[in-house]
A tleap script that builds the chain and sets N, CA, C and O, in Angstrom:
source leaprc.protein.ff14SB
mol = sequence {
  NMET ILE ILE ASP PHE SER ASN ILE GLU GLU
  LYS GLU LEU ALA ASN PHE ARG GLY GLY GLU
  LYS ASP THR ILE VAL ARG MET PHE THR ASP
  GLU LEU ASN LYS ILE PHE VAL SER ARG LEU
  VAL PRO GLY ALA SER ILE GLY LEU HIE THR
  HIE GLU ASP GLY CYS GLU ILE ILE TYR VAL
  LEU GLU GLY THR GLY LYS ALA LEU TYR ASP
  ASP GLY GLU GLU ARG LEU SER VAL GLY GLN
  SER HIE TYR CYS PRO LYS GLY HIE SER HIE
  SER LEU ILE ASN ASP SER GLU GLU ASP PHE
  VAL PHE PHE ALA VAL VAL ALA LEU CGLN
}
set mol.1.N position { 91.933 138.739 231.653 }
set mol.1.CA position { 91.353 139.245 230.417 }
set mol.1.C position { 90.466 140.437 230.755 }
set mol.1.O position { 89.612 140.350 231.637 }
set mol.2.N position { 90.666 141.530 230.065 }
set mol.2.CA position { 89.840 142.722 230.255 }
set mol.2.C position { 88.804 142.781 229.144 }
set mol.2.O position { 89.121 142.586 227.970 }
set mol.3.N position { 87.574 143.049 229.525 }
set mol.3.CA position { 86.502 143.291 228.558 }
set mol.3.C position { 86.142 144.765 228.695 }
set mol.3.O position { 85.598 145.175 229.719 }
set mol.4.N position { 86.437 145.555 227.685 }
set mol.4.CA position { 86.182 146.995 227.708 }
set mol.4.C position { 84.883 147.278 226.957 }
set mol.4.O position { 84.877 147.389 225.731 }
set mol.5.N position { 83.789 147.391 227.700 }
set mol.5.CA position { 82.482 147.586 227.074 }
set mol.5.C position { 82.385 148.899 226.314 }
set mol.5.O position { 81.557 149.027 225.413 }
set mol.6.N position { 83.223 149.885 226.663 }
set mol.6.CA position { 83.182 151.158 225.937 }
set mol.6.C position { 83.691 151.002 224.509 }
set mol.6.O position { 83.444 151.868 223.669 }
set mol.7.N position { 84.399 149.911 224.224 }
set mol.7.CA position { 84.896 149.646 222.871 }
set mol.7.C position { 84.084 148.583 222.138 }
set mol.7.O position { 84.472 148.151 221.052 }
set mol.8.N position { 82.977 148.161 222.710 }
set mol.8.CA position { 82.095 147.191 222.062 }
set mol.8.C position { 80.905 147.952 221.493 }
set mol.8.O position { 80.290 148.770 222.177 }
set mol.9.N position { 80.592 147.673 220.244 }
set mol.9.CA position { 79.490 148.357 219.569 }
set mol.9.C position { 78.161 148.115 220.286 }
set mol.9.O position { 77.836 146.989 220.661 }
set mol.10.N position { 77.411 149.183 220.464 }
set mol.10.CA position { 76.088 149.097 221.074 }
set mol.10.C position { 75.097 148.603 220.025 }
set mol.10.O position { 75.096 149.074 218.887 }
set mol.11.N position { 74.249 147.644 220.421 }
set mol.11.CA position { 73.221 147.103 219.519 }
set mol.11.C position { 71.848 147.300 220.136 }
set mol.11.O position { 71.687 147.233 221.354 }
set mol.12.N position { 70.871 147.541 219.292 }
set mol.12.CA position { 69.481 147.659 219.740 }
set mol.12.C position { 68.750 146.385 219.349 }
set mol.12.O position { 68.679 146.031 218.172 }
set mol.13.N position { 68.207 145.700 220.348 }
set mol.13.CA position { 67.448 144.478 220.119 }
set mol.13.C position { 65.968 144.803 220.296 }
set mol.13.O position { 65.501 145.009 221.417 }
set mol.14.N position { 65.245 144.848 219.203 }
set mol.14.CA position { 63.820 145.204 219.251 }
set mol.14.C position { 63.012 144.083 219.895 }
set mol.14.O position { 63.146 142.916 219.528 }
set mol.15.N position { 62.179 144.450 220.853 }
set mol.15.CA position { 61.251 143.512 221.488 }
set mol.15.C position { 61.942 142.217 221.921 }
set mol.15.O position { 61.461 141.119 221.640 }
set mol.16.N position { 63.073 142.364 222.607 }
set mol.16.CA position { 63.897 141.217 222.985 }
set mol.16.C position { 63.101 140.198 223.794 }
set mol.16.O position { 62.515 140.522 224.827 }
set mol.17.N position { 63.095 138.989 223.315 }
set mol.17.CA position { 62.371 137.863 223.931 }
set mol.17.C position { 60.880 138.171 224.137 }
set mol.17.O position { 60.255 137.679 225.076 }
set mol.18.N position { 60.330 138.995 223.238 }
set mol.18.CA position { 58.915 139.331 223.305 }
set mol.18.C position { 58.603 140.514 224.202 }
set mol.18.O position { 57.438 140.763 224.512 }
set mol.19.N position { 59.627 141.247 224.625 }
set mol.19.CA position { 59.429 142.401 225.498 }
set mol.19.C position { 58.968 143.636 224.744 }
set mol.19.O position { 58.729 143.592 223.538 }
set mol.20.N position { 58.849 144.724 225.461 }
set mol.20.CA position { 58.423 146.004 224.904 }
set mol.20.C position { 59.636 146.862 224.553 }
set mol.20.O position { 60.653 146.811 225.244 }
set mol.21.N position { 59.534 147.632 223.504 }
set mol.21.CA position { 60.558 148.586 223.061 }
set mol.21.C position { 61.889 147.887 222.793 }
set mol.21.O position { 61.929 146.688 222.517 }
set mol.22.N position { 62.984 148.658 222.880 }
set mol.22.CA position { 64.313 148.133 222.568 }
set mol.22.C position { 65.119 147.842 223.829 }
set mol.22.O position { 64.997 148.538 224.837 }
set mol.23.N position { 65.938 146.806 223.754 }
set mol.23.CA position { 66.976 146.541 224.738 }
set mol.23.C position { 68.285 146.952 224.083 }
set mol.23.O position { 68.641 146.432 223.025 }
set mol.24.N position { 68.999 147.876 224.698 }
set mol.24.CA position { 70.270 148.347 224.160 }
set mol.24.C position { 71.380 147.600 224.881 }
set mol.24.O position { 71.423 147.586 226.111 }
set mol.25.N position { 72.279 146.979 224.124 }
set mol.25.CA position { 73.250 146.063 224.732 }
set mol.25.C position { 74.633 146.205 224.104 }
set mol.25.O position { 74.773 146.461 222.908 }
set mol.26.N position { 75.654 146.031 224.953 }
set mol.26.CA position { 77.051 145.844 224.539 }
set mol.26.C position { 77.429 144.480 225.086 }
set mol.26.O position { 77.436 144.276 226.300 }
set mol.27.N position { 77.751 143.524 224.180 }
set mol.27.CA position { 77.886 142.139 224.612 }
set mol.27.C position { 79.201 141.499 224.162 }
set mol.27.O position { 79.669 141.703 223.042 }
set mol.28.N position { 79.773 140.723 225.074 }
set mol.28.CA position { 80.914 139.853 224.783 }
set mol.28.C position { 80.432 138.424 224.957 }
set mol.28.O position { 79.775 138.109 225.949 }
set mol.29.N position { 80.753 137.549 223.999 }
set mol.29.CA position { 80.368 136.143 224.119 }
set mol.29.C position { 81.555 135.248 223.794 }
set mol.29.O position { 82.415 135.587 222.981 }
set mol.30.N position { 81.572 134.099 224.452 }
set mol.30.CA position { 82.475 133.017 224.084 }
set mol.30.C position { 81.678 131.722 224.216 }
set mol.30.O position { 80.454 131.761 224.339 }
set mol.31.N position { 82.357 130.580 224.193 }
set mol.31.CA position { 81.630 129.307 224.222 }
set mol.31.C position { 81.006 128.986 225.582 }
set mol.31.O position { 80.201 128.060 225.681 }
set mol.32.N position { 81.362 129.731 226.626 }
set mol.32.CA position { 80.858 129.434 227.967 }
set mol.32.C position { 79.876 130.459 228.523 }
set mol.32.O position { 79.006 130.111 229.321 }
set mol.33.N position { 80.007 131.733 228.106 }
set mol.33.CA position { 79.207 132.806 228.718 }
set mol.33.C position { 78.848 133.904 227.738 }
set mol.33.O position { 79.507 134.098 226.717 }
set mol.34.N position { 77.786 134.615 228.077 }
set mol.34.CA position { 77.466 135.906 227.477 }
set mol.34.C position { 77.628 136.914 228.605 }
set mol.34.O position { 77.029 136.762 229.669 }
set mol.35.N position { 78.431 137.934 228.376 }
set mol.35.CA position { 78.685 138.953 229.390 }
set mol.35.C position { 78.310 140.283 228.764 }
set mol.35.O position { 78.807 140.626 227.691 }
set mol.36.N position { 77.439 141.036 229.421 }
set mol.36.CA position { 76.982 142.256 228.772 }
set mol.36.C position { 76.563 143.346 229.742 }
set mol.36.O position { 76.254 143.097 230.907 }
set mol.37.N position { 76.566 144.560 229.216 }
set mol.37.CA position { 75.973 145.715 229.865 }
set mol.37.C position { 74.776 146.089 229.008 }
set mol.37.O position { 74.890 146.229 227.791 }
set mol.38.N position { 73.639 146.249 229.649 }
set mol.38.CA position { 72.406 146.489 228.912 }
set mol.38.C position { 71.642 147.656 229.510 }
set mol.38.O position { 71.790 147.984 230.687 }
set mol.39.N position { 70.819 148.277 228.668 }
set mol.39.CA position { 70.020 149.423 229.106 }
set mol.39.C position { 68.596 149.268 228.598 }
set mol.39.O position { 68.359 148.999 227.420 }
set mol.40.N position { 67.654 149.446 229.520 }
set mol.40.CA position { 66.236 149.509 229.169 }
set mol.40.C position { 65.766 150.933 229.406 }
set mol.40.O position { 65.887 151.454 230.515 }
set mol.41.N position { 65.226 151.570 228.360 }
set mol.41.CA position { 64.670 152.910 228.517 }
set mol.41.C position { 63.342 152.789 229.257 }
set mol.41.O position { 62.806 151.686 229.366 }
set mol.42.N position { 62.795 153.895 229.771 }
set mol.42.CA position { 61.504 153.820 230.460 }
set mol.42.C position { 60.440 153.121 229.596 }
set mol.42.O position { 60.262 153.444 228.422 }
set mol.43.N position { 59.751 152.170 230.201 }
set mol.43.CA position { 58.705 151.421 229.511 }
set mol.43.C position { 59.196 150.202 228.755 }
set mol.43.O position { 58.384 149.436 228.237 }
set mol.44.N position { 60.512 150.002 228.679 }
set mol.44.CA position { 61.061 148.851 227.954 }
set mol.44.C position { 61.111 147.628 228.865 }
set mol.44.O position { 61.153 147.744 230.089 }
set mol.45.N position { 61.106 146.462 228.239 }
set mol.45.CA position { 61.189 145.216 229.008 }
set mol.45.C position { 61.854 144.128 228.180 }
set mol.45.O position { 61.950 144.214 226.956 }
set mol.46.N position { 62.306 143.108 228.885 }
set mol.46.CA position { 62.777 141.866 228.277 }
set mol.46.C position { 61.707 140.840 228.603 }
set mol.46.O position { 61.347 140.666 229.767 }
set mol.47.N position { 61.198 140.163 227.593 }
set mol.47.CA position { 60.088 139.242 227.782 }
set mol.47.C position { 60.424 138.051 228.663 }
set mol.47.O position { 61.590 137.694 228.829 }
set mol.48.N position { 59.400 137.450 229.219 }
set mol.48.CA position { 59.536 136.282 230.083 }
set mol.48.C position { 60.165 135.132 229.300 }
set mol.48.O position { 59.702 134.784 228.214 }
set mol.49.N position { 61.228 134.542 229.863 }
set mol.49.CA position { 61.909 133.423 229.227 }
set mol.49.C position { 62.513 132.519 230.294 }
set mol.49.O position { 62.751 132.941 231.425 }
set mol.50.N position { 62.755 131.275 229.915 }
set mol.50.CA position { 63.310 130.268 230.821 }
set mol.50.C position { 64.763 129.998 230.461 }
set mol.50.O position { 65.102 129.884 229.283 }
set mol.51.N position { 65.619 129.895 231.466 }
set mol.51.CA position { 67.023 129.555 231.260 }
set mol.51.C position { 67.171 128.038 231.332 }
set mol.51.O position { 67.312 127.467 232.413 }
set mol.52.N position { 67.137 127.406 230.183 }
set mol.52.CA position { 67.170 125.943 230.084 }
set mol.52.C position { 68.579 125.376 230.272 }
set mol.52.O position { 68.742 124.307 230.861 }
set mol.53.N position { 69.600 126.087 229.772 }
set mol.53.CA position { 70.944 125.521 229.730 }
set mol.53.C position { 71.893 126.059 230.794 }
set mol.53.O position { 72.929 125.445 231.048 }
set mol.54.N position { 71.576 127.169 231.412 }
set mol.54.CA position { 72.452 127.783 232.406 }
set mol.54.C position { 71.703 128.830 233.197 }
set mol.54.O position { 70.479 128.930 233.115 }
set mol.55.N position { 72.439 129.604 233.958 }
set mol.55.CA position { 71.826 130.608 234.812 }
set mol.55.C position { 72.137 132.011 234.296 }
set mol.55.O position { 72.924 132.178 233.364 }
set mol.56.N position { 71.507 133.026 234.916 }
set mol.56.CA position { 71.818 134.424 234.627 }
set mol.56.C position { 71.932 135.185 235.936 }
set mol.56.O position { 71.113 135.028 236.842 }
set mol.57.N position { 72.963 136.011 236.015 }
set mol.57.CA position { 73.182 136.885 237.160 }
set mol.57.C position { 73.150 138.312 236.653 }
set mol.57.O position { 73.848 138.645 235.696 }
set mol.58.N position { 72.347 139.160 237.281 }
set mol.58.CA position { 72.189 140.556 236.883 }
set mol.58.C position { 72.551 141.442 238.060 }
set mol.58.O position { 72.120 141.196 239.186 }
set mol.59.N position { 73.347 142.481 237.798 }
set mol.59.CA position { 73.728 143.453 238.814 }
set mol.59.C position { 73.299 144.833 238.328 }
set mol.59.O position { 73.688 145.252 237.238 }
set mol.60.N position { 72.506 145.540 239.122 }
set mol.60.CA position { 71.948 146.833 238.722 }
set mol.60.C position { 72.977 147.944 238.920 }
set mol.60.O position { 73.506 148.138 240.014 }
set mol.61.N position { 73.246 148.671 237.826 }
set mol.61.CA position { 74.201 149.781 237.834 }
set mol.61.C position { 73.524 151.139 237.987 }
set mol.61.O position { 74.035 152.013 238.687 }
set mol.62.N position { 72.371 151.320 237.332 }
set mol.62.CA position { 71.646 152.594 237.372 }
set mol.62.C position { 70.150 152.334 237.304 }
set mol.62.O position { 69.699 151.384 236.665 }
set mol.63.N position { 69.385 153.194 237.975 }
set mol.63.CA position { 67.931 153.154 237.873 }
set mol.63.C position { 67.268 152.105 238.749 }
set mol.63.O position { 67.896 151.486 239.609 }
set mol.64.N position { 65.993 151.930 238.503 }
set mol.64.CA position { 65.185 150.944 239.215 }
set mol.64.C position { 64.289 150.226 238.211 }
set mol.64.O position { 64.031 150.719 237.113 }
set mol.65.N position { 63.830 149.066 238.615 }
set mol.65.CA position { 62.938 148.292 237.766 }
set mol.65.C position { 62.418 147.106 238.549 }
set mol.65.O position { 62.467 147.080 239.779 }
set mol.66.N position { 61.923 146.131 237.819 }
set mol.66.CA position { 61.454 144.926 238.501 }
set mol.66.C position { 61.756 143.702 237.652 }
set mol.66.O position { 61.882 143.770 236.429 }
set mol.67.N position { 61.865 142.589 238.348 }
set mol.67.CA position { 62.025 141.292 237.708 }
set mol.67.C position { 60.789 140.468 238.035 }
set mol.67.O position { 60.387 140.376 239.195 }
set mol.68.N position { 60.198 139.879 237.029 }
set mol.68.CA position { 59.196 138.850 237.249 }
set mol.68.C position { 59.996 137.562 237.302 }
set mol.68.O position { 60.739 137.242 236.375 }
set mol.69.N position { 59.840 136.828 238.387 }
set mol.69.CA position { 60.657 135.629 238.612 }
set mol.69.C position { 59.750 134.468 238.976 }
set mol.69.O position { 59.080 134.493 240.009 }
set mol.70.N position { 59.728 133.440 238.118 }
set mol.70.CA position { 58.793 132.333 238.272 }
set mol.70.C position { 57.397 132.913 238.490 }
set mol.70.O position { 56.855 133.533 237.576 }
set mol.71.N position { 56.798 132.733 239.667 }
set mol.71.CA position { 55.452 133.265 239.900 }
set mol.71.C position { 55.454 134.537 240.732 }
set mol.71.O position { 54.391 134.991 241.156 }
set mol.72.N position { 56.626 135.127 240.977 }
set mol.72.CA position { 56.713 136.302 241.844 }
set mol.72.C position { 57.227 137.531 241.123 }
set mol.72.O position { 57.472 137.523 239.917 }
set mol.73.N position { 57.384 138.598 241.912 }
set mol.73.CA position { 57.879 139.874 241.413 }
set mol.73.C position { 58.884 140.428 242.417 }
set mol.73.O position { 58.647 140.396 243.624 }
set mol.74.N position { 60.004 140.935 241.914 }
set mol.74.CA position { 61.049 141.480 242.773 }
set mol.74.C position { 61.403 142.893 242.307 }
set mol.74.O position { 61.624 143.114 241.116 }
set mol.75.N position { 61.458 143.845 243.234 }
set mol.75.CA position { 61.907 145.205 242.929 }
set mol.75.C position { 63.432 145.202 242.876 }
set mol.75.O position { 64.082 144.526 243.673 }
set mol.76.N position { 63.999 145.955 241.940 }
set mol.76.CA position { 65.446 146.016 241.766 }
set mol.76.C position { 65.921 147.458 241.782 }
set mol.76.O position { 65.285 148.333 241.194 }
set mol.77.N position { 67.041 147.708 242.457 }
set mol.77.CA position { 67.631 149.047 242.481 }
set mol.77.C position { 69.152 148.924 242.500 }
set mol.77.O position { 69.697 147.827 242.628 }
set mol.78.N position { 69.822 150.051 242.372 }
set mol.78.CA position { 71.281 150.102 242.281 }
set mol.78.C position { 71.935 149.319 243.418 }
set mol.78.O position { 71.564 149.453 244.584 }
set mol.79.N position { 72.915 148.501 243.046 }
set mol.79.CA position { 73.664 147.720 244.020 }
set mol.79.C position { 73.074 146.358 244.319 }
set mol.79.O position { 73.679 145.576 245.052 }
set mol.80.N position { 71.912 146.057 243.772 }
set mol.80.CA position { 71.293 144.754 244.008 }
set mol.80.C position { 71.536 143.816 242.833 }
set mol.80.O position { 71.762 144.250 241.704 }
set mol.81.N position { 71.485 142.528 243.127 }
set mol.81.CA position { 71.589 141.506 242.092 }
set mol.81.C position { 70.311 140.697 242.021 }
set mol.81.O position { 69.624 140.491 243.022 }
set mol.82.N position { 70.011 140.250 240.833 }
set mol.82.CA position { 68.911 139.314 240.593 }
set mol.82.C position { 69.548 138.064 240.002 }
set mol.82.O position { 70.363 138.154 239.084 }
set mol.83.N position { 69.182 136.907 240.521 }
set mol.83.CA position { 69.739 135.637 240.072 }
set mol.83.C position { 68.612 134.762 239.542 }
set mol.83.O position { 67.605 134.551 240.219 }
set mol.84.N position { 68.788 134.256 238.329 }
set mol.84.CA position { 67.823 133.330 237.735 }
set mol.84.C position { 68.554 132.009 237.477 }
set mol.84.O position { 69.290 131.889 236.497 }
set mol.85.N position { 68.353 131.014 238.357 }
set mol.85.CA position { 69.037 129.732 238.190 }
set mol.85.C position { 68.546 128.963 236.959 }
set mol.85.O position { 67.470 129.230 236.424 }
set mol.86.N position { 69.356 128.017 236.537 }
set mol.86.CA position { 68.991 127.115 235.448 }
set mol.86.C position { 67.627 126.495 235.726 }
set mol.86.O position { 67.353 126.039 236.837 }
set mol.87.N position { 66.771 126.484 234.698 }
set mol.87.CA position { 65.445 125.885 234.826 }
set mol.87.C position { 64.370 126.841 235.299 }
set mol.87.O position { 63.200 126.462 235.367 }
set mol.88.N position { 64.735 128.074 235.630 }
set mol.88.CA position { 63.758 129.058 236.105 }
set mol.88.C position { 63.489 130.120 235.044 }
set mol.88.O position { 64.249 130.266 234.087 }
set mol.89.N position { 62.395 130.858 235.229 }
set mol.89.CA position { 61.969 131.879 234.263 }
set mol.89.C position { 62.017 133.263 234.888 }
set mol.89.O position { 61.807 133.434 236.088 }
set mol.90.N position { 62.302 134.254 234.034 }
set mol.90.CA position { 62.272 135.632 234.506 }
set mol.90.C position { 62.073 136.603 233.354 }
set mol.90.O position { 62.187 136.248 232.181 }
set mol.91.N position { 61.771 137.842 233.730 }
set mol.91.CA position { 61.603 138.956 232.814 }
set mol.91.C position { 62.081 140.205 233.535 }
set mol.91.O position { 61.981 140.283 234.760 }
set mol.92.N position { 62.599 141.184 232.803 }
set mol.92.CA position { 62.992 142.467 233.395 }
set mol.92.C position { 62.136 143.569 232.809 }
set mol.92.O position { 61.853 143.582 231.611 }
set mol.93.N position { 61.725 144.500 233.668 }
set mol.93.CA position { 60.841 145.587 233.243 }
set mol.93.C position { 61.336 146.894 233.835 }
set mol.93.O position { 61.580 146.994 235.038 }
set mol.94.N position { 61.481 147.898 232.973 }
set mol.94.CA position { 61.774 149.240 233.457 }
set mol.94.C position { 60.451 149.975 233.578 }
set mol.94.O position { 59.914 150.476 232.590 }
set mol.95.N position { 59.932 150.036 234.787 }
set mol.95.CA position { 58.660 150.715 235.049 }
set mol.95.C position { 58.899 152.086 235.688 }
set mol.95.O position { 58.010 152.638 236.336 }
set mol.96.N position { 60.106 152.631 235.501 }
set mol.96.CA position { 60.451 153.930 236.080 }
set mol.96.C position { 60.530 154.992 234.986 }
set mol.96.O position { 60.250 154.722 233.818 }
set mol.97.N position { 60.913 156.196 235.382 }
set mol.97.CA position { 61.048 157.315 234.453 }
set mol.97.C position { 62.501 157.515 234.007 }
set mol.97.O position { 62.789 158.439 233.247 }
set mol.98.N position { 63.417 156.659 234.470 }
set mol.98.CA position { 64.837 156.755 234.137 }
set mol.98.C position { 65.289 155.481 233.442 }
set mol.98.O position { 64.606 154.459 233.503 }
set mol.99.N position { 66.447 155.540 232.777 }
set mol.99.CA position { 67.015 154.330 232.196 }
set mol.99.C position { 67.354 153.328 233.301 }
set mol.99.O position { 67.734 153.708 234.408 }
set mol.100.N position { 67.211 152.062 232.981 }
set mol.100.CA position { 67.559 150.954 233.870 }
set mol.100.C position { 68.770 150.260 233.241 }
set mol.100.O position { 68.654 149.647 232.180 }
set mol.101.N position { 69.928 150.357 233.896 }
set mol.101.CA position { 71.183 149.848 233.335 }
set mol.101.C position { 71.694 148.731 234.234 }
set mol.101.O position { 71.711 148.864 235.458 }
set mol.102.N position { 72.111 147.628 233.615 }
set mol.102.CA position { 72.574 146.490 234.400 }
set mol.102.C position { 73.695 145.748 233.692 }
set mol.102.O position { 73.820 145.792 232.468 }
set mol.103.N position { 74.503 145.069 234.486 }
set mol.103.CA position { 75.566 144.171 234.030 }
set mol.103.C position { 75.043 142.765 234.222 }
set mol.103.O position { 74.446 142.464 235.255 }
set mol.104.N position { 75.256 141.901 233.249 }
set mol.104.CA position { 74.734 140.538 233.368 }
set mol.104.C position { 75.697 139.514 232.801 }
set mol.104.O position { 76.464 139.784 231.877 }
set mol.105.N position { 75.628 138.322 233.389 }
set mol.105.CA position { 76.373 137.171 232.899 }
set mol.105.C position { 75.379 136.023 232.725 }
set mol.105.O position { 74.668 135.647 233.656 }
set mol.106.N position { 75.352 135.483 231.516 }
set mol.106.CA position { 74.528 134.316 231.235 }
set mol.106.C position { 75.467 133.139 230.984 }
set mol.106.O position { 76.218 133.122 230.009 }
set mol.107.N position { 75.408 132.160 231.881 }
set mol.107.CA position { 76.214 130.942 231.703 }
set mol.107.C position { 75.540 130.077 230.659 }
set mol.107.O position { 74.335 129.838 230.732 }
set mol.108.N position { 76.304 129.607 229.688 }
set mol.108.CA position { 75.727 128.822 228.593 }
set mol.108.C position { 75.739 127.323 228.849 }
set mol.108.O position { 75.300 126.544 228.004 }
set mol.109.N position { 76.244 126.915 230.015 }
set mol.109.CA position { 76.250 125.493 230.353 }
set mol.109.C position { 75.770 125.295 231.770 }
set mol.109.O position { 75.702 124.162 232.246 }
savepdb mol mol.pdb
quit
């Protein structure tokens, strides 16, 4: 199955999960996963949240940023992945001057 993100409508999610500014996303969902490409403009963030039902895997495509993970902080750059297992909390922050673009999969089970 091919998922062509260039043919999926881009949506702006204001203050996603309590974060700052907009999260711009192209998302495919089914009963098992959410698969998306997302962009945080400079100063934007996704608020701290816990993955109660599944995990999230993020792969950085462009830019740099940071993840707050449980009680720590991790720097993220192109080619790196951030993993948030079930039961753990995280947040993403674009603290750079460029867009932060990433591919992510959220398992719903």
